[in-house]
N, C-alpha and C positions, 0 to 999 in steps of 0.2 A: 605378453611381458609388460610389466608396469613401466610407465613412462617416468623419466627423471625430470627434474626441474631444469635440465639443460636443453630440453627440446625447444627449438625456435618457435616463435609466434607465427601462426599462419592464418589468423583471422581477427576480426573485430567482434566484440560482444557489446550490444546495446542493452543497458539495464533500464528498468522502469519505463517501458515504452508507453507512448500516449495511448489512451483508451480508444479502441476501435481502429488501431493502426493496421494497415494491410501491407502486403509485399510491394504493391504498386506505389503506395505512399512513400515507402522507404526508398524505392528505386528513383522516383521523381525528385525527392528531396536531396539525395546523395549522389545523383548521377554526375553532376558537374565535377564533384571532387573525385569520385572513383574513376572517371574517364581520364584523369591526368596521368594515369598509369595504364597505357594501352596493352601492355604485355600481361597484366593481371586482371583476371575476371573474378567477380564475387557472386557466390551462391547465397541467397538470402533465405533463411528459414527461421521459424518460430520454435523456440524450445519450450518444453513443458514447465520450465521454471520461470515463465513469463519474461523471457529475455529473447532478443533477436540476435541471431548469429549471421555474420557476414564472413563466409569462409572463402579465403583467397585461393584461386587456382591460377596456374600459368599455362599459357598456350604451349610453350615448349619447356618441359620439365627439366631438360638438361641446360636450357638457356639461363634459368634463374634457379640457383640452388636454395635450399631452405634458409641458410643464414642471410643470403642476399634478399630473399623474400621478406624476411624479418626486418631488414634495414629499410626496405621500401615501405613496409607498414608503419614502422616507427616514424619515418619522415612524413607519412600521410596522416598520422593520428591528429596532430594539432589542428590542421585544416578541417578535418572531419569533425572534430569535437566542437569547433566554432560553428560549423553548419548545423550540427545537431542541436546546439544550444539556441541558435537563431530561429530554426524552424520548429522547435519544440517536438521533435520526433520521439526523443527518448531523454532520459535523465543524464546518463553518462555513457562514455564509450571506453572500453578496455581492450587492450591487446590480449589475445588468448591463443592457446595451442589446442587444436581439435585433433583427436585421433581419428583413425580410419573408420571407426564405428560411429562417429559424430558426437562423442562425449568430450566435454571440455576438461582437459587434463591440467591446465595451468592458465592463470590469468594474472595480469599485472595490477598492482595497486588495489588489492582486495580490501584493505583496511578501511577505506572511506565508504560511508553509506550515503545514500541519496534519498532526498525527501521530495521527489517529483514522480510524475507518472500516474497511472491509474490508481494506485494505492493512496496517493495523496489526495485524489478526488474524494475517496471515501473518508479520508481523515479530515477533510474540510467540511464535514457535515455541519448542520446547524449548531452554532455555539451553545454550549450548555450555560444556562444562567446560574450565577452563584446564588445559592439559596442560603440565607443565614438562618440559623436555628434560633428561634426566640426562646429566651430562658423563661421558665414559668415563674410567676411572681412568688416571692418567698413569703408565705403566710402560714399561720398556725392551723389552718383548717376551719376556722370559725365561719367561713362563708357557707359551709355545707350544713350548718345547724338548721337552717330553714328548710332543708331538703329531706329532713328525716321522715320516715314513714309515719303517716297519720294513723292514729288508733281508730279501728273500726268500731262504731257504736253498735252495741247489741240492740237487736230489735226489741222495742218495748211492747209489752202486751197491749191489747186493744183497749183495755180499761185505763191503762196509763196514758194512752194516746188521747183519750177523751178528757183527761185531767180531772177526773172525778165528776164530771158533768154528765152523769148517767141518770136517766129517768127509769124508774122501775114501776 
């Protein structure tokens, strides 16, 4: 069944992750923030879309309902975003809803784009120099008169070569 926009958030999505980022890097950078909620555990996975998913799970599913889990994540997001910016783990953090198959069904604040992460490294390649196109001088073509094809002299006969200086 298709999910509606009313499904509560149940995870974080890190966009534009740093090049070469590993799960251990994410755990070590975010452990202090994520441990502030001992009843919520996070499964970290890399998505094919070059994003990192932190899926929230609770120890006791009846203890923390999906709307209550969403409130915990909303309260945790500002602190997590500050840590992510300070450690340069990723570009931005979004709240998201992940279905049981692991697909992201909804995310918050999709309209903003981010110019950091590994794609920005490729974008910061050597700066291209501005090359100005020099205009050709405006002339009438008289410069090329000296470059015309020279006429080939016909071979003169051997008598003309001697210039009439022939002894018979």
